[in-house]
Steps between C-alpha positions, in 0.01 A plus 500: 500500500618386163280313263554122455549396146287227346810279423607516873145423621483201255852368604399521870165316436679233297770442765250497775295243319808279499499503884778731571474720808503874474865544600622262236278659239638843603852364477455350153341810363733738683217711670411561863297226676241775576422546132444124458265525793311793340459329169373189670259688703365689197449177313323353780278799531403470139421142518294538822286770338451288187396190700276713711322612194460150368370397850236778503403413133455130586304566825255741320438287192141503410419826690495853396869570400724704706740729334850483664712800503877467571718785638850456364775766533795588280648205301207275614614507854277525806367842561426674829179457690340226697269386219649271243179414300168645475195273404218710371159413319167682451261460791165377368352416842561802719193654654658846443421463139138550578572858612438758220684586284709173520425198271610133537859471405599851588678406825809265539601225735867524599715242669859592606761242446843483673746243358784330676747268338774269604623562848326819557362555842132527568377878526562653836251672723585842344464338144144377599417837649606669153296244304188586719553872436518454122205259523286756668619780274400318197191332651656154390302185558796296619871467581677197353856371545638261239785320645710303242776277590622392162364152452108530481244751457494771766306460817243773542434657847233759572547779753136626463382854539410471857756642749652199685634542838855380537555198709816495714761295335294443185723497190225615251127538468457353159260223455571244243232513235535132437414429861223743532142392406467807301786406270655733253240395238229632724699805563567579144171404344 
């Protein structure tokens, strides 16, 4: 796979902002339509991650700050793996810190975040199973999905740590944090 130059990336973004479809952009720039799609997907992923960070920062304002870790690959592209962001902070409330030789602040709270942007599908059953495996491995507090559609802040969904039974015909098992009583503010505080 060849690298995409910054000038090509900027040209694709500028033409797409004018409302041209990918085939017309590809024709004007004399590139394959697949390259245009790839560039658009990369830009959408970057924006989705950026807005997910903004949403988490706004929702946790006034509480102990979460540090957000992004996992980018080569050239700022998405990297492999199911987790896109990791929210981490020191755990000052854990009962495990009362065990010797631990002290308050020695342990961490971890939240795994998967980000979906644009027209990306919700995670499949296998994706949810992978997230649960990673959650169990790192003893994460929660699994969160940030779904960004390009116009507003992302909607946050919680999968939780508990193993949910799949309902026949169910599209996904994510609960909207905005609709839950235990909203994301409570989750991340």
